[in-house]
Structure formats: C-alpha cells, structure tokens
C-alpha positions as CSV (number, residue, x, y, z in Angstrom):
1,M,0.0,0.0,0.0
2,K,1.2,3.5,-0.8
3,D,2.6,5.3,2.2
4,S,0.3,8.4,2.5
5,A,3.1,10.3,4.3
6,H,5.0,10.3,1.0
7,D,2.1,10.8,-1.3
8,P,2.0,14.4,-2.7
9,L,-1.8,14.1,-3.3
10,V,-3.7,12.0,-0.7
11,I,-7.3,11.7,-1.9
12,R,-9.6,12.2,1.1
13,G,-12.7,13.3,-0.8
14,L,-13.8,13.1,-4.4
15,E,-17.1,14.4,-5.7
16,F,-18.6,14.8,-9.1
17,I,-20.1,18.2,-9.1
18,G,-21.6,18.3,-12.6
19,P,-21.0,18.6,-16.4
20,M,-20.7,21.6,-18.7
21,A,-22.5,20.6,-21.9
22,T,-22.4,23.8,-24.0
23,P,-19.9,26.7,-24.1
24,T,-22.3,29.0,-22.3
25,G,-23.8,26.3,-20.1
26,W,-23.5,25.6,-16.3
27,R,-20.1,25.5,-14.7
28,P,-19.0,25.5,-11.0
29,E,-18.5,28.7,-9.2
30,A,-15.0,30.0,-9.5
31,K,-14.2,29.4,-5.8
32,W,-11.8,26.5,-6.2
33,P,-8.7,26.4,-8.4
34,E,-9.1,24.2,-11.4
35,V,-6.7,21.9,-13.3
36,A,-7.9,20.5,-16.6
37,F,-6.8,17.4,-18.5
38,A,-6.9,17.1,-22.3
39,G,-5.9,14.6,-24.9
40,R,-7.1,12.7,-27.9
41,S,-9.6,10.0,-27.4
42,N,-7.3,7.0,-27.3
43,V,-4.4,8.5,-25.4
44,G,-5.2,6.9,-22.0
45,K,-6.7,9.8,-20.2
46,S,-9.3,7.8,-18.2
47,S,-6.6,5.4,-17.0
48,L,-4.3,8.3,-16.1
49,L,-7.1,10.0,-14.0
50,N,-8.0,6.7,-12.3
51,S,-4.3,6.3,-11.3
52,L,-4.0,9.9,-10.2
53,V,-6.9,9.8,-7.8
54,R,-6.4,6.1,-6.9
55,R,-9.9,5.1,-7.9
56,K,-10.4,2.2,-10.2
57,R,-13.7,3.4,-11.6
58,F,-13.3,7.2,-11.2
59,A,-13.1,7.9,-15.0
60,R,-14.7,5.1,-17.0
61,V,-12.2,3.2,-19.1
62,S,-14.1,2.4,-22.3
63,N,-13.2,0.3,-25.4
64,T,-15.0,3.0,-27.4
65,P,-13.0,6.2,-27.3
66,G,-14.8,9.5,-27.6
67,R,-17.8,8.8,-25.3
68,T,-17.1,11.8,-23.0
69,R,-19.2,14.5,-24.6
70,E,-19.1,17.1,-21.8
71,V,-16.6,19.0,-19.6
72,N,-16.8,17.1,-16.3
73,F,-15.9,18.7,-13.0
74,F,-14.8,16.8,-9.9
75,L,-14.1,18.4,-6.5
76,V,-11.0,16.9,-4.8
77,N,-10.6,17.2,-1.1
78,D,-12.7,20.3,-1.0
79,Q,-9.6,22.1,-2.3
80,F,-9.5,22.1,-6.1
81,V,-11.5,21.0,-9.1
82,L,-10.2,18.4,-11.5
83,V,-11.6,19.1,-15.0
84,D,-11.9,16.3,-17.5
85,L,-12.2,17.7,-21.0
86,P,-13.7,15.6,-23.8
87,G,-11.3,13.5,-25.8
88,Y,-10.7,14.9,-29.3
89,G,-9.6,13.4,-32.6
90,Y,-11.5,10.1,-32.7
91,A,-12.1,9.4,-36.4
92,R,-15.3,7.4,-36.0
93,I,-17.1,10.2,-34.2
94,S,-19.2,12.2,-36.5
95,K,-17.9,15.5,-37.9
96,E,-20.9,17.2,-36.3
97,R,-19.9,15.9,-32.9
98,R,-16.3,16.8,-33.3
99,A,-17.4,20.3,-34.4
100,E,-19.4,20.7,-31.2
101,W,-16.5,19.7,-29.0
102,K,-14.0,22.3,-30.3
103,P,-16.0,25.3,-29.1
104,L,-16.9,23.5,-25.9
105,I,-13.2,22.8,-25.0
106,E,-12.0,26.2,-26.2
107,G,-14.9,28.0,-24.6
108,Y,-14.1,26.5,-21.2
109,L,-10.3,27.2,-21.5
110,R,-10.9,30.8,-22.7
111,T,-13.3,31.8,-20.0
112,S,-12.5,29.9,-16.8
113,S,-11.1,32.4,-14.3
114,A,-10.4,29.6,-11.9
115,L,-8.1,27.6,-14.3
116,R,-4.6,27.3,-12.9
117,G,-3.2,25.0,-15.6
118,I,-3.7,22.1,-18.0
119,V,-2.2,18.7,-18.3
120,Q,-1.9,17.8,-22.0
121,L,-1.6,14.1,-22.7
122,L,0.4,12.6,-25.5
123,D,1.1,9.0,-26.4
124,V,4.9,8.8,-26.0
125,R,5.1,6.2,-28.8
126,H,3.9,8.6,-31.5
127,D,4.5,12.0,-32.8
128,P,1.7,14.6,-32.0
129,T,-1.2,14.3,-34.4
130,A,-2.6,17.3,-36.3
131,D,-5.3,17.5,-33.6
132,D,-2.7,17.5,-30.9
133,R,-0.7,20.2,-32.6
134,Q,-3.9,22.3,-33.0
135,M,-4.6,21.9,-29.3
136,I,-1.0,22.7,-28.2
137,G,-1.0,25.7,-30.4
138,F,-4.3,26.9,-28.9
139,L,-2.9,26.4,-25.3
140,A,0.2,28.5,-26.3
141,S,-2.0,31.2,-27.8
142,I,-3.9,31.8,-24.6
143,G,-0.8,31.4,-22.4
144,V,-2.2,28.8,-20.0
145,P,0.5,27.0,-17.9
146,T,0.8,23.5,-19.5
147,L,2.3,20.2,-18.4
148,F,2.8,17.3,-20.8
149,A,2.0,13.8,-19.6
150,L,3.6,11.3,-22.0
151,T,1.4,8.2,-21.6
152,K,2.1,4.5,-22.1
153,I,5.8,4.8,-21.3
154,D,5.8,1.1,-20.2
155,K,5.4,0.2,-23.9
156,L,9.0,1.3,-24.7
157,T,12.3,-0.3,-24.1
158,A,14.9,1.7,-22.1
159,N,16.7,2.8,-25.3
160,Q,13.4,3.7,-27.1
161,R,12.3,5.6,-24.0
162,K,15.3,7.9,-23.8
163,A,15.1,8.7,-27.5
164,R,11.4,9.4,-27.5
165,L,11.6,11.7,-24.5
166,T,14.4,13.7,-26.1
167,T,12.6,13.9,-29.4
168,L,9.2,15.0,-27.9
169,T,10.7,17.5,-25.5
170,D,12.6,19.1,-28.3
171,E,9.7,19.0,-30.7
172,L,7.4,20.6,-28.1
173,A,10.0,23.2,-27.4
174,V,9.4,22.9,-23.6
175,S,11.7,22.4,-20.6
176,E,12.2,18.9,-19.2
177,D,10.4,19.8,-16.0
178,Q,7.2,20.3,-18.0
179,V,7.3,16.7,-19.3
180,I,6.2,13.7,-17.2
181,P,6.6,10.2,-18.4
182,F,3.6,8.2,-17.3
183,S,2.3,4.6,-17.1
184,A,-1.1,3.7,-15.7
185,V,0.1,0.1,-15.8
186,T,3.2,0.4,-13.6
187,G,2.3,3.6,-11.8
188,E,5.4,5.4,-13.0
189,G,4.9,9.2,-13.0
190,R,1.8,9.2,-10.8
191,D,3.5,10.9,-7.9
192,E,5.4,13.3,-10.1
193,L,2.1,14.2,-11.8
194,A,0.4,14.6,-8.5
195,A,3.1,16.9,-7.2
196,A,2.9,19.0,-10.4
197,V,-0.9,19.3,-10.0
198,V,-0.5,20.4,-6.4
199,S,2.0,23.0,-7.5
200,L,-0.4,24.3,-10.1
201,I,-3.3,24.7,-7.7
202,E,-1.0,26.6,-5.3
203,Q,-0.1,29.1,-7.9
204,P,-2.0,32.4,-8.2
205,A,-4.4,32.8,-11.1
206,W,-2.4,33.2,-14.3
207,R,-4.9,35.7,-15.7
208,S,-7.2,38.2,-14.1
209,A,-11.0,38.3,-14.6
210,A,-10.4,41.5,-16.5
211,T,-8.8,39.6,-19.3
212,L,-11.6,37.2,-19.8
C-alpha cells in the first residue's frame, strides 16, 4: 500500500459536481482552483485519471474512445476541481460531434477564471497528431501553464524511451520539468504528476478576470 506520508496528493474526498454541456452552459462557481486534463480520445486519459486519484472506476475506461461529450468537474478534497475535457480526434465520431467539442473545449479554456493550468496528454510512442498540434497551439496562444504527460511509457524499451523523451521534449520546445513520463500500468509518473498538479493549484491565477 502506498505510504500516504510520502504521497503528494492524498485523496480524502472526491465528488462529481456536474457537467458543462455547452460553451455557455452551467459550470461551477470559481471558488476553487481548477486543473484541466486534455488529450485525444485513445491517449489513455481515463486510465491516467484513475491512477492519479487512486480510484479504479473514477473515470470510466471504455473500449469505445470519444464517449465523453461534456466537460466534467470533480471536487477533490474540498480544495480544487479536476476538469476532465472531452477527448478529441477520434475518427469514428461524426464530424458534427467533433465540431461541437471544439467550441466547448476552447470556450471553457478561454473563459475559466479559476483555471490554474492544464495537463496535455500525448502518447509517447507517436508524434503529435494534427489534432494534438492544434490543441497545443491553442494552449500556447492563450498562455495557460501547461504540463505534458507522456502516456504508455511502459510500452517502450529503455533505449526507445530515452530517444522518444528527447525527441518529444525538443519537438514541443518545452523544458524537461514540463514533461512527465507516465504509465497507468506500472504507476510510473503518478507521484510526479500529483506533485505537479498540487504545485499548479497553489499558484495564483495566471490571468485576471479583467482579461476574460
């Protein structure tokens, strides 16, 4: 069992507080800091979230990517809100549905005064897709603090791992401390990600209400 004394994020309370279904729809009051999680539909976001909060069924792991159609908000320890954004880029989802998700995701990111940062997931085995690049470019354009969780690191050999981490860090043009290798299978990177999330929520708001 994990020693809670050395766990940077001990989960004592976890509550689903509601979904945001449209860009102008319901969202929580901005009284808790928020950290959002984004990634394409098959990148392993549900597994990462389950690992992060140490709940097997917190975020449903589905064999059909793209089912999350809303921005979902979860209150953690009565201290911050974890925001699960819809997965993007799943080819078998209709163009109409994908067209709906873009303004929903961008609308949330543009207008949340409580947002402290975002964790962008990428599959370490592959180069960023066109959808990934569009998302990363959007995050850069609004200036939100961004961490990159490189999922499925357990699928690589030691040599492959080193090469891919170097390649992706260079390609993303970010510092090494923004990049967290992660495996939901082995648990690698869970505590590093948890510590980074805690650091984000402890930061002051990166933009003022006046800029919204």
